[in-house]
SEVO-644733 format. One record per residue (C-alpha): x, y negated, z; residue in three letters; residue number from 1. Coordinates in steps of 0.02 Angstrom, whole numbers, plus 50000, padded with zeros to 5 digits. Last residue first. Example, Ala and Ser with C-alpha at 12.3 -4.5 7.8 and 13.67 -1.06 7.14 Angstrom:
BEGIN
<atom><u>50684</u><v>50053</v><w>50357</w><residu>SER</residu><num>2</num></atom>
<atom><u>50615</u><v>50225</v><w>50390</w><residu>ALA</residu><num>1</num></atom>
***
This chain:
BEGIN
<atom><u>51987</u><v>50416</v><w>51048</w><residu>ILE</residu><num>286</num></atom>
<atom><u>52162</u><v>50385</v><w>51118</w><residu>LYS</residu><num>285</num></atom>
<atom><u>52194</u><v>50209</v><w>51163</w><residu>LEU</residu><num>284</num></atom>
<atom><u>52339</u><v>50099</v><w>51116</w><residu>GLY</residu><num>283</num></atom>
<atom><u>52429</u><v>49961</v><w>51214</w><residu>SER</residu><num>282</num></atom>
<atom><u>52600</u><v>49858</v><w>51193</w><residu>HIS</residu><num>281</num></atom>
<atom><u>52662</u><v>49748</v><w>51310</w><residu>ILE</residu><num>280</num></atom>
<atom><u>52793</u><v>49631</v><w>51238</w><residu>ALA</residu><num>279</num></atom>
<atom><u>52946</u><v>49549</v><w>51335</w><residu>VAL</residu><num>278</num></atom>
<atom><u>53050</u><v>49386</v><w>51293</w><residu>VAL</residu><num>277</num></atom>
<atom><u>52926</u><v>49368</v><w>51155</w><residu>GLY</residu><num>276</num></atom>
<atom><u>52882</u><v>49194</v><w>51217</w><residu>GLY</residu><num>275</num></atom>
<atom><u>52896</u><v>49226</v><w>51390</w><residu>VAL</residu><num>274</num></atom>
<atom><u>52755</u><v>49361</v><w>51381</w><residu>LEU</residu><num>273</num></atom>
<atom><u>52698</u><v>49432</v><w>51218</w><residu>ASN</residu><num>272</num></atom>
<atom><u>52540</u><v>49544</v><w>51218</w><residu>GLU</residu><num>271</num></atom>
<atom><u>52512</u><v>49689</v><w>51088</w><residu>TYR</residu><num>270</num></atom>
<atom><u>52381</u><v>49784</v><w>51037</w><residu>GLU</residu><num>269</num></atom>
<atom><u>52333</u><v>49949</v><w>50955</w><residu>VAL</residu><num>268</num></atom>
<atom><u>52147</u><v>49995</v><w>50938</w><residu>LYS</residu><num>267</num></atom>
<atom><u>52164</u><v>50170</v><w>50915</w><residu>GLN</residu><num>266</num></atom>
<atom><u>52317</u><v>50279</v><w>50938</w><residu>PHE</residu><num>265</num></atom>
<atom><u>52367</u><v>50424</v><w>50815</w><residu>GLY</residu><num>264</num></atom>
<atom><u>52556</u><v>50424</v><w>50815</w><residu>ALA</residu><num>263</num></atom>
<atom><u>52551</u><v>50297</v><w>50670</w><residu>ASP</residu><num>262</num></atom>
<atom><u>52453</u><v>50175</v><w>50761</w><residu>ALA</residu><num>261</num></atom>
<atom><u>52592</u><v>50155</v><w>50883</w><residu>ILE</residu><num>260</num></atom>
<atom><u>52710</u><v>50150</v><w>50739</w><residu>MET</residu><num>259</num></atom>
<atom><u>52611</u><v>50009</v><w>50673</w><residu>SER</residu><num>258</num></atom>
<atom><u>52621</u><v>49910</v><w>50850</w><residu>ALA</residu><num>257</num></atom>
<atom><u>52814</u><v>49953</v><w>50837</w><residu>PHE</residu><num>256</num></atom>
<atom><u>52840</u><v>49864</v><w>50673</w><residu>LYS</residu><num>255</num></atom>
<atom><u>52731</u><v>49709</v><w>50720</w><residu>GLU</residu><num>254</num></atom>
<atom><u>52828</u><v>49687</v><w>50882</w><residu>GLN</residu><num>253</num></atom>
<atom><u>52984</u><v>49690</v><w>50808</w><residu>PRO</residu><num>252</num></atom>
<atom><u>53086</u><v>49864</v><w>50817</w><residu>PRO</residu><num>251</num></atom>
<atom><u>53233</u><v>49891</v><w>50945</w><residu>PHE</residu><num>250</num></atom>
<atom><u>53402</u><v>49850</v><w>50895</w><residu>ARG</residu><num>249</num></atom>
<atom><u>53405</u><v>49671</v><w>50971</w><residu>ARG</residu><num>248</num></atom>
<atom><u>53353</u><v>49753</v><w>51131</w><residu>ILE</residu><num>247</num></atom>
<atom><u>53483</u><v>49887</v><w>51127</w><residu>SER</residu><num>246</num></atom>
<atom><u>53632</u><v>49769</v><w>51113</w><residu>GLU</residu><num>245</num></atom>
<atom><u>53574</u><v>49675</v><w>51288</w><residu>VAL</residu><num>244</num></atom>
<atom><u>53569</u><v>49840</v><w>51377</w><residu>LEU</residu><num>243</num></atom>
<atom><u>53734</u><v>49896</v><w>51289</w><residu>TYR</residu><num>242</num></atom>
<atom><u>53825</u><v>49739</v><w>51355</w><residu>GLN</residu><num>241</num></atom>
<atom><u>53749</u><v>49784</v><w>51524</w><residu>TYR</residu><num>240</num></atom>
<atom><u>53825</u><v>49957</v><w>51529</w><residu>SER</residu><num>239</num></atom>
<atom><u>53973</u><v>49880</v><w>51472</w><residu>SER</residu><num>238</num></atom>
<atom><u>53999</u><v>49745</v><w>51606</w><residu>ARG</residu><num>237</num></atom>
<atom><u>53992</u><v>49889</v><w>51747</w><residu>ASP</residu><num>236</num></atom>
<atom><u>54047</u><v>49825</v><w>51917</w><residu>GLY</residu><num>235</num></atom>
<atom><u>53867</u><v>49812</v><w>51974</w><residu>ALA</residu><num>234</num></atom>
<atom><u>53857</u><v>49622</v><w>52033</w><residu>VAL</residu><num>233</num></atom>
<atom><u>54006</u><v>49552</v><w>51944</w><residu>LEU</residu><num>232</num></atom>
<atom><u>54011</u><v>49641</v><w>51794</w><residu>GLU</residu><num>231</num></atom>
<atom><u>53835</u><v>49661</v><w>51759</w><residu>GLY</residu><num>230</num></atom>
<atom><u>53829</u><v>49463</v><w>51779</w><residu>MET</residu><num>229</num></atom>
<atom><u>53955</u><v>49448</v><w>51655</w><residu>ALA</residu><num>228</num></atom>
<atom><u>53857</u><v>49568</v><w>51544</w><residu>PRO</residu><num>227</num></atom>
<atom><u>53710</u><v>49446</v><w>51577</w><residu>ILE</residu><num>226</num></atom>
<atom><u>53782</u><v>49269</v><w>51560</w><residu>VAL</residu><num>225</num></atom>
<atom><u>53862</u><v>49286</v><w>51376</w><residu>SER</residu><num>224</num></atom>
<atom><u>53763</u><v>49410</v><w>51270</w><residu>PHE</residu><num>223</num></atom>
<atom><u>53598</u><v>49365</v><w>51353</w><residu>SER</residu><num>222</num></atom>
<atom><u>53608</u><v>49198</v><w>51386</w><residu>TYR</residu><num>221</num></atom>
<atom><u>53654</u><v>49145</v><w>51231</w><residu>TYR</residu><num>220</num></atom>
<atom><u>53539</u><v>49248</v><w>51135</w><residu>ASP</residu><num>219</num></atom>
<atom><u>53399</u><v>49184</v><w>51245</w><residu>TYR</residu><num>218</num></atom>
<atom><u>53464</u><v>48993</v><w>51211</w><residu>LEU</residu><num>217</num></atom>
<atom><u>53465</u><v>49015</v><w>51036</w><residu>GLU</residu><num>216</num></atom>
<atom><u>53290</u><v>49099</v><w>51032</w><residu>LYS</residu><num>215</num></atom>
<atom><u>53216</u><v>48979</v><w>51129</w><residu>PHE</residu><num>214</num></atom>
<atom><u>53265</u><v>48844</v><w>50999</w><residu>VAL</residu><num>213</num></atom>
<atom><u>53211</u><v>48950</v><w>50845</w><residu>PRO</residu><num>212</num></atom>
<atom><u>53037</u><v>49026</v><w>50927</w><residu>ILE</residu><num>211</num></atom>
<atom><u>53040</u><v>49208</v><w>50871</w><residu>GLU</residu><num>210</num></atom>
<atom><u>53089</u><v>49295</v><w>51017</w><residu>VAL</residu><num>209</num></atom>
<atom><u>53099</u><v>49465</v><w>51008</w><residu>HIS</residu><num>208</num></atom>
<atom><u>53064</u><v>49609</v><w>51133</w><residu>SER</residu><num>207</num></atom>
<atom><u>53097</u><v>49690</v><w>51292</w><residu>LEU</residu><num>206</num></atom>
<atom><u>52975</u><v>49813</v><w>51332</w><residu>GLU</residu><num>205</num></atom>
<atom><u>52807</u><v>49863</v><w>51431</w><residu>LEU</residu><num>204</num></atom>
<atom><u>52744</u><v>50007</v><w>51341</w><residu>CYS</residu><num>203</num></atom>
<atom><u>52547</u><v>50049</v><w>51389</w><residu>LEU</residu><num>202</num></atom>
<atom><u>52447</u><v>50202</v><w>51322</w><residu>PHE</residu><num>201</num></atom>
<atom><u>52278</u><v>50223</v><w>51376</w><residu>ARG</residu><num>200</num></atom>
<atom><u>52165</u><v>50397</v><w>51391</w><residu>GLY</residu><num>199</num></atom>
<atom><u>51999</u><v>50382</v><w>51326</w><residu>GLY</residu><num>198</num></atom>
<atom><u>52028</u><v>50575</v><w>51252</w><residu>ARG</residu><num>197</num></atom>
<atom><u>52144</u><v>50645</v><w>51371</w><residu>LYS</residu><num>196</num></atom>
<atom><u>52352</u><v>50606</v><w>51352</w><residu>LEU</residu><num>195</num></atom>
<atom><u>52472</u><v>50740</v><w>51350</w><residu>VAL</residu><num>194</num></atom>
<atom><u>52484</u><v>50741</v><w>51153</w><residu>ARG</residu><num>193</num></atom>
<atom><u>52474</u><v>50551</v><w>51124</w><residu>TYR</residu><num>192</num></atom>
<atom><u>52622</u><v>50521</v><w>51233</w><residu>ALA</residu><num>191</num></atom>
<atom><u>52718</u><v>50668</v><w>51150</w><residu>GLU</residu><num>190</num></atom>
<atom><u>52689</u><v>50586</v><w>50979</w><residu>ALA</residu><num>189</num></atom>
<atom><u>52765</u><v>50416</v><w>51054</w><residu>LEU</residu><num>188</num></atom>
<atom><u>52904</u><v>50502</v><w>51111</w><residu>ALA</residu><num>187</num></atom>
<atom><u>52930</u><v>50589</v><w>50957</w><residu>LYS</residu><num>186</num></atom>
<atom><u>52908</u><v>50434</v><w>50858</w><residu>GLU</residu><num>185</num></atom>
<atom><u>53051</u><v>50346</v><w>50945</w><residu>ILE</residu><num>184</num></atom>
<atom><u>53186</u><v>50463</v><w>50908</w><residu>HIS</residu><num>183</num></atom>
<atom><u>53343</u><v>50445</v><w>51019</w><residu>THR</residu><num>182</num></atom>
<atom><u>53249</u><v>50374</v><w>51174</w><residu>VAL</residu><num>181</num></atom>
<atom><u>53332</u><v>50212</v><w>51245</w><residu>ASN</residu><num>180</num></atom>
<atom><u>53201</u><v>50084</v><w>51168</w><residu>ARG</residu><num>179</num></atom>
<atom><u>53063</u><v>50182</v><w>51265</w><residu>ILE</residu><num>178</num></atom>
<atom><u>53129</u><v>50130</v><w>51427</w><residu>GLY</residu><num>177</num></atom>
<atom><u>53076</u><v>49964</v><w>51474</w><residu>PHE</residu><num>176</num></atom>
<atom><u>52927</u><v>50021</v><w>51573</w><residu>ALA</residu><num>175</num></atom>
<atom><u>52838</u><v>50179</v><w>51498</w><residu>ILE</residu><num>174</num></atom>
<atom><u>52645</u><v>50197</v><w>51555</w><residu>THR</residu><num>173</num></atom>
<atom><u>52534</u><v>50348</v><w>51510</w><residu>TYR</residu><num>172</num></atom>
<atom><u>52350</u><v>50360</v><w>51582</w><residu>GLY</residu><num>171</num></atom>
<atom><u>52215</u><v>50490</v><w>51608</w><residu>ASP</residu><num>170</num></atom>
<atom><u>52326</u><v>50632</v><w>51580</w><residu>MET</residu><num>169</num></atom>
<atom><u>52294</u><v>50802</v><w>51540</w><residu>THR</residu><num>168</num></atom>
<atom><u>52260</u><v>50804</v><w>51365</w><residu>ARG</residu><num>167</num></atom>
<atom><u>52405</u><v>50944</v><w>51317</w><residu>ASP</residu><num>166</num></atom>
<atom><u>52509</u><v>50994</v><w>51453</w><residu>GLU</residu><num>165</num></atom>
<atom><u>52655</u><v>50918</v><w>51527</w><residu>PHE</residu><num>164</num></atom>
<atom><u>52834</u><v>50968</v><w>51510</w><residu>CYS</residu><num>163</num></atom>
<atom><u>52860</u><v>50820</v><w>51399</w><residu>LEU</residu><num>162</num></atom>
<atom><u>52983</u><v>50831</v><w>51249</w><residu>ALA</residu><num>161</num></atom>
<atom><u>53043</u><v>50678</v><w>51183</w><residu>GLU</residu><num>160</num></atom>
<atom><u>53018</u><v>50581</v><w>51341</w><residu>ALA</residu><num>159</num></atom>
<atom><u>53128</u><v>50707</v><w>51422</w><residu>ASP</residu><num>158</num></atom>
<atom><u>53120</u><v>50776</v><w>51588</w><residu>GLY</residu><num>157</num></atom>
<atom><u>53161</u><v>50773</v><w>51767</w><residu>GLU</residu><num>156</num></atom>
<atom><u>52984</u><v>50765</v><w>51871</w><residu>VAL</residu><num>155</num></atom>
<atom><u>52952</u><v>50651</v><w>52035</w><residu>TRP</residu><num>154</num></atom>
<atom><u>52766</u><v>50690</v><w>52085</w><residu>VAL</residu><num>153</num></atom>
<atom><u>52692</u><v>50546</v><w>52176</w><residu>LEU</residu><num>152</num></atom>
<atom><u>52535</u><v>50562</v><w>52278</w><residu>SER</residu><num>151</num></atom>
<atom><u>52614</u><v>50577</v><w>52465</w><residu>LYS</residu><num>150</num></atom>
<atom><u>52699</u><v>50402</v><w>52485</w><residu>ASP</residu><num>149</num></atom>
<atom><u>52771</u><v>50393</v><w>52648</w><residu>GLY</residu><num>148</num></atom>
<atom><u>52857</u><v>50208</v><w>52599</w><residu>ARG</residu><num>147</num></atom>
<atom><u>53029</u><v>50267</v><w>52657</w><residu>GLU</residu><num>146</num></atom>
<atom><u>53006</u><v>50426</v><w>52575</w><residu>LEU</residu><num>145</num></atom>
<atom><u>52933</u><v>50348</v><w>52407</w><residu>ALA</residu><num>144</num></atom>
<atom><u>53093</u><v>50227</v><w>52412</w><residu>ARG</residu><num>143</num></atom>
<atom><u>53210</u><v>50383</v><w>52429</w><residu>GLU</residu><num>142</num></atom>
<atom><u>53135</u><v>50459</v><w>52291</w><residu>LYS</residu><num>141</num></atom>
<atom><u>53140</u><v>50329</v><w>52181</w><residu>GLY</residu><num>140</num></atom>
<atom><u>53322</u><v>50293</v><w>52191</w><residu>VAL</residu><num>139</num></atom>
<atom><u>53339</u><v>50476</v><w>52165</w><residu>ASN</residu><num>138</num></atom>
<atom><u>53253</u><v>50478</v><w>52013</w><residu>LEU</residu><num>137</num></atom>
<atom><u>53378</u><v>50353</v><w>51942</w><residu>MET</residu><num>136</num></atom>
<atom><u>53519</u><v>50480</v><w>51988</w><residu>ASN</residu><num>135</num></atom>
<atom><u>53418</u><v>50611</v><w>51892</w><residu>PRO</residu><num>134</num></atom>
<atom><u>53408</u><v>50531</v><w>51723</w><residu>ASN</residu><num>133</num></atom>
<atom><u>53290</u><v>50593</v><w>51604</w><residu>ILE</residu><num>132</num></atom>
<atom><u>53134</u><v>50517</v><w>51694</w><residu>ASP</residu><num>131</num></atom>
<atom><u>52968</u><v>50561</v><w>51734</w><residu>CYS</residu><num>130</num></atom>
<atom><u>52861</u><v>50489</v><w>51873</w><residu>ILE</residu><num>129</num></atom>
<atom><u>52700</u><v>50583</v><w>51901</w><residu>TYR</residu><num>128</num></atom>
<atom><u>52550</u><v>50498</v><w>51976</w><residu>ILE</residu><num>127</num></atom>
<atom><u>52426</u><v>50608</v><w>52065</w><residu>ARG</residu><num>126</num></atom>
<atom><u>52253</u><v>50571</v><w>52131</w><residu>THR</residu><num>125</num></atom>
<atom><u>52170</u><v>50736</v><w>52186</w><residu>GLU</residu><num>124</num></atom>
<atom><u>52240</u><v>50727</v><w>52356</w><residu>GLU</residu><num>123</num></atom>
<atom><u>52186</u><v>50554</v><w>52396</w><residu>GLN</residu><num>122</num></atom>
<atom><u>52024</u><v>50561</v><w>52327</w><residu>LEU</residu><num>121</num></atom>
<atom><u>51980</u><v>50686</v><w>52456</w><residu>GLU</residu><num>120</num></atom>
<atom><u>52049</u><v>50589</v><w>52597</w><residu>ASP</residu><num>119</num></atom>
<atom><u>51955</u><v>50423</v><w>52531</w><residu>LEU</residu><num>118</num></atom>
<atom><u>51786</u><v>50544</v><w>52516</w><residu>LEU</residu><num>117</num></atom>
<atom><u>51801</u><v>50580</v><w>52698</w><residu>VAL</residu><num>116</num></atom>
<atom><u>51846</u><v>50403</v><w>52746</w><residu>ASP</residu><num>115</num></atom>
<atom><u>51700</u><v>50298</v><w>52650</w><residu>GLN</residu><num>114</num></atom>
<atom><u>51735</u><v>50220</v><w>52472</w><residu>LEU</residu><num>113</num></atom>
<atom><u>51737</u><v>50056</v><w>52405</w><residu>ALA</residu><num>112</num></atom>
<atom><u>51855</u><v>49928</v><w>52472</w><residu>ARG</residu><num>111</num></atom>
<atom><u>51985</u><v>50058</v><w>52543</w><residu>ARG</residu><num>110</num></atom>
<atom><u>51985</u><v>50155</v><w>52394</w><residu>LYS</residu><num>109</num></atom>
<atom><u>52015</u><v>50020</v><w>52264</w><residu>ILE</residu><num>108</num></atom>
<atom><u>52164</u><v>49955</v><w>52365</w><residu>SER</residu><num>107</num></atom>
<atom><u>52209</u><v>50136</v><w>52373</w><residu>ASN</residu><num>106</num></atom>
<atom><u>52215</u><v>50155</v><w>52169</w><residu>VAL</residu><num>105</num></atom>
<atom><u>52315</u><v>49967</v><w>52159</w><residu>THR</residu><num>104</num></atom>
<atom><u>52461</u><v>50028</v><w>52277</w><residu>GLU</residu><num>103</num></atom>
<atom><u>52460</u><v>50199</v><w>52176</w><residu>LEU</residu><num>102</num></atom>
<atom><u>52491</u><v>50094</v><w>52014</w><residu>ILE</residu><num>101</num></atom>
<atom><u>52611</u><v>49976</v><w>52094</w><residu>ARG</residu><num>100</num></atom>
<atom><u>52717</u><v>50113</v><w>52181</w><residu>PHE</residu><num>99</num></atom>
<atom><u>52721</u><v>50202</v><w>51999</w><residu>ALA</residu><num>98</num></atom>
<atom><u>52785</u><v>50053</v><w>51920</w><residu>VAL</residu><num>97</num></atom>
<atom><u>52929</u><v>50015</v><w>52016</w><residu>ASP</residu><num>96</num></atom>
<atom><u>52967</u><v>50204</v><w>52046</w><residu>GLY</residu><num>95</num></atom>
<atom><u>53158</u><v>50198</v><w>52024</w><residu>THR</residu><num>94</num></atom>
<atom><u>53149</u><v>50342</v><w>51889</w><residu>GLY</residu><num>93</num></atom>
<atom><u>53022</u><v>50260</v><w>51777</w><residu>GLY</residu><num>92</num></atom>
<atom><u>53068</u><v>50335</v><w>51626</w><residu>ALA</residu><num>91</num></atom>
<atom><u>52897</u><v>50375</v><w>51590</w><residu>VAL</residu><num>90</num></atom>
<atom><u>52746</u><v>50355</v><w>51711</w><residu>ASP</residu><num>89</num></atom>
<atom><u>52614</u><v>50490</v><w>51690</w><residu>LEU</residu><num>88</num></atom>
<atom><u>52452</u><v>50470</v><w>51771</w><residu>HIS</residu><num>87</num></atom>
<atom><u>52300</u><v>50584</v><w>51831</w><residu>LYS</residu><num>86</num></atom>
<atom><u>52174</u><v>50485</v><w>51900</w><residu>MET</residu><num>85</num></atom>
<atom><u>52070</u><v>50531</v><w>52075</w><residu>GLY</residu><num>84</num></atom>
<atom><u>52065</u><v>50338</v><w>52123</w><residu>PRO</residu><num>83</num></atom>
<atom><u>52051</u><v>50228</v><w>51971</w><residu>PHE</residu><num>82</num></atom>
<atom><u>52205</u><v>50126</v><w>51885</w><residu>PRO</residu><num>81</num></atom>
<atom><u>52141</u><v>49977</v><w>51759</w><residu>ASN</residu><num>80</num></atom>
<atom><u>52312</u><v>50015</v><w>51643</w><residu>LEU</residu><num>79</num></atom>
<atom><u>52299</u><v>49813</v><w>51605</w><residu>MET</residu><num>78</num></atom>
<atom><u>52329</u><v>49766</v><w>51774</w><residu>SER</residu><num>77</num></atom>
<atom><u>52464</u><v>49879</v><w>51790</w><residu>VAL</residu><num>76</num></atom>
<atom><u>52560</u><v>49814</v><w>51652</w><residu>LEU</residu><num>75</num></atom>
<atom><u>52533</u><v>49643</v><w>51727</w><residu>ARG</residu><num>74</num></atom>
<atom><u>52600</u><v>49685</v><w>51877</w><residu>ASP</residu><num>73</num></atom>
<atom><u>52756</u><v>49738</v><w>51789</w><residu>LYS</residu><num>72</num></atom>
<atom><u>52765</u><v>49583</v><w>51695</w><residu>TRP</residu><num>71</num></atom>
<atom><u>52751</u><v>49493</v><w>51874</w><residu>LEU</residu><num>70</num></atom>
<atom><u>52891</u><v>49580</v><w>51933</w><residu>ARG</residu><num>69</num></atom>
<atom><u>52999</u><v>49575</v><w>51796</w><residu>HIS</residu><num>68</num></atom>
<atom><u>52989</u><v>49388</v><w>51818</w><residu>LEU</residu><num>67</num></atom>
<atom><u>53113</u><v>49399</v><w>51966</w><residu>GLY</residu><num>66</num></atom>
<atom><u>53238</u><v>49274</v><w>51891</w><residu>GLY</residu><num>65</num></atom>
<atom><u>53247</u><v>49395</v><w>51742</w><residu>SER</residu><num>64</num></atom>
<atom><u>53412</u><v>49446</v><w>51747</w><residu>MET</residu><num>63</num></atom>
<atom><u>53446</u><v>49446</v><w>51934</w><residu>LEU</residu><num>62</num></atom>
<atom><u>53282</u><v>49538</v><w>51993</w><residu>ASP</residu><num>61</num></atom>
<atom><u>53333</u><v>49679</v><w>51858</w><residu>ASN</residu><num>60</num></atom>
<atom><u>53500</u><v>49676</v><w>51919</w><residu>MET</residu><num>59</num></atom>
<atom><u>53429</u><v>49708</v><w>52102</w><residu>LEU</residu><num>58</num></atom>
<atom><u>53312</u><v>49852</v><w>52035</w><residu>ASP</residu><num>57</num></atom>
<atom><u>53465</u><v>49932</v><w>51936</w><residu>TYR</residu><num>56</num></atom>
<atom><u>53590</u><v>49915</v><w>52073</w><residu>SER</residu><num>55</num></atom>
<atom><u>53591</u><v>50106</v><w>52125</w><residu>SER</residu><num>54</num></atom>
<atom><u>53562</u><v>50184</v><w>51956</w><residu>ALA</residu><num>53</num></atom>
<atom><u>53691</u><v>50073</v><w>51850</w><residu>VAL</residu><num>52</num></atom>
<atom><u>53807</u><v>50212</v><w>51818</w><residu>SER</residu><num>51</num></atom>
<atom><u>53700</u><v>50354</v><w>51787</w><residu>SER</residu><num>50</num></atom>
<atom><u>53594</u><v>50230</v><w>51673</w><residu>PHE</residu><num>49</num></atom>
<atom><u>53742</u><v>50209</v><w>51564</w><residu>VAL</residu><num>48</num></atom>
<atom><u>53805</u><v>50389</v><w>51561</w><residu>ASN</residu><num>47</num></atom>
<atom><u>53630</u><v>50458</v><w>51521</w><residu>GLY</residu><num>46</num></atom>
<atom><u>53609</u><v>50337</v><w>51372</w><residu>VAL</residu><num>45</num></atom>
<atom><u>53783</u><v>50370</v><w>51305</w><residu>LEU</residu><num>44</num></atom>
<atom><u>53743</u><v>50568</v><w>51328</w><residu>GLN</residu><num>43</num></atom>
<atom><u>53571</u><v>50558</v><w>51246</w><residu>ARG</residu><num>42</num></atom>
<atom><u>53661</u><v>50448</v><w>51106</w><residu>LYS</residu><num>41</num></atom>
<atom><u>53789</u><v>50567</v><w>51050</w><residu>GLU</residu><num>40</num></atom>
<atom><u>53682</u><v>50681</v><w>50954</w><residu>GLU</residu><num>39</num></atom>
<atom><u>53617</u><v>50536</v><w>50829</w><residu>GLU</residu><num>38</num></atom>
<atom><u>53809</u><v>50487</v><w>50796</w><residu>ARG</residu><num>37</num></atom>
<atom><u>53845</u><v>50317</v><w>50867</w><residu>VAL</residu><num>36</num></atom>
<atom><u>53863</u><v>50143</v><w>50776</w><residu>GLU</residu><num>35</num></atom>
<atom><u>53875</u><v>50019</v><w>50918</w><residu>LYS</residu><num>34</num></atom>
<atom><u>53769</u><v>49849</v><w>50912</w><residu>PHE</residu><num>33</num></atom>
<atom><u>53654</u><v>49937</v><w>51027</w><residu>GLY</residu><num>32</num></atom>
<atom><u>53648</u><v>50112</v><w>50966</w><residu>PHE</residu><num>31</num></atom>
<atom><u>53600</u><v>50144</v><w>50794</w><residu>SER</residu><num>30</num></atom>
<atom><u>53590</u><v>50324</v><w>50743</w><residu>THR</residu><num>29</num></atom>
<atom><u>53698</u><v>50431</v><w>50614</w><residu>ALA</residu><num>28</num></atom>
<atom><u>53636</u><v>50558</v><w>50510</w><residu>HIS</residu><num>27</num></atom>
<atom><u>53648</u><v>50468</v><w>50343</w><residu>SER</residu><num>26</num></atom>
<atom><u>53842</u><v>50470</v><w>50375</w><residu>HIS</residu><num>25</num></atom>
<atom><u>53927</u><v>50317</v><w>50425</w><residu>LEU</residu><num>24</num></atom>
<atom><u>54034</u><v>50181</v><w>50332</w><residu>LEU</residu><num>23</num></atom>
<atom><u>53888</u><v>50095</v><w>50290</w><residu>SER</residu><num>22</num></atom>
<atom><u>53853</u><v>50055</v><w>50475</w><residu>SER</residu><num>21</num></atom>
<atom><u>53999</u><v>49929</v><w>50490</w><residu>SER</residu><num>20</num></atom>
<atom><u>53898</u><v>49787</v><w>50424</w><residu>SER</residu><num>19</num></atom>
<atom><u>53838</u><v>49758</v><w>50614</w><residu>LEU</residu><num>18</num></atom>
<atom><u>54011</u><v>49776</v><w>50696</w><residu>MET</residu><num>17</num></atom>
<atom><u>54080</u><v>49650</v><w>50563</w><residu>PRO</residu><num>16</num></atom>
<atom><u>53940</u><v>49530</v><w>50592</w><residu>LEU</residu><num>15</num></atom>
<atom><u>53960</u><v>49533</v><w>50801</w><residu>LEU</residu><num>14</num></atom>
<atom><u>54103</u><v>49430</v><w>50812</w><residu>LYS</residu><num>13</num></atom>
<atom><u>54032</u><v>49286</v><w>50669</w><residu>SER</residu><num>12</num></atom>
<atom><u>53870</u><v>49291</v><w>50784</w><residu>GLY</residu><num>11</num></atom>
<atom><u>53959</u><v>49262</v><w>50942</w><residu>LEU</residu><num>10</num></atom>
<atom><u>54047</u><v>49094</v><w>50865</w><residu>LYS</residu><num>9</num></atom>
<atom><u>53885</u><v>49034</v><w>50796</w><residu>THR</residu><num>8</num></atom>
<atom><u>53820</u><v>49060</v><w>50966</w><residu>THR</residu><num>7</num></atom>
<atom><u>53944</u><v>48971</v><w>51031</w><residu>ALA</residu><num>6</num></atom>
<atom><u>53953</u><v>48811</v><w>50911</w><residu>VAL</residu><num>5</num></atom>
<atom><u>53759</u><v>48813</v><w>50930</w><residu>ARG</residu><num>4</num></atom>
<atom><u>53751</u><v>48798</v><w>51123</w><residu>LEU</residu><num>3</num></atom>
<atom><u>53899</u><v>48668</v><w>51107</w><residu>ALA</residu><num>2</num></atom>
<atom><u>53771</u><v>48563</v><w>50983</w><residu>MET</residu><num>1</num></atom>
***
């Protein structure tokens, strides 16, 4: 009962914010439960991730109880990396997904190849990490230096206007990043453009819980615990308030799957994890 009262009070505070959108011009874009103009969103997202970059991975561990590591492992297993591949990981500045892909590739090499071929394919394998935020990229670069990884290429760039040529990538991943782009359709179109035929698109994103009791618990945890945790650990409550709100603004699983199909991808599927707290969407360029 106490939980229901708490979430009801929370909803009563949020409803006025949700209903305020009618006061904005048609080109305004929703950003969390704030309504900001489209041209302001890029700067606001940049400010958020510049603020949390140094504590981003720690906060992921705390917020998910370490589950984000298993979710990323699942993402990479679905990608099925192979030696010599050219892969693009977007919004992956800290390198979490890219390091997993490279580890998988190197494990395959160790099991299957002779030393001379191993060296040749080590040179051929390229994993590009593209992120719009230089602070996030700097975190990843420092980690790569510590690990001695040489097959990773760090690129500051925009998911909506990638700097890569058409049909050059064997795979494309984006983890916990697509909900932050201003135009999701443009990001999906760019993903399709840079993939080779047969290339796979994979997106890991926080999504929508539909189980009623679980949803109430999840909402309470999201709006009451996570912002307070962000303030305590990262000294930044507002950024984590945004992160929570942006999840609720992201399209539901079926809608996002239809957007991926509209971008041209075939065999579009999604897999819910932890009851829809996160979902992995996939599609093939055929």
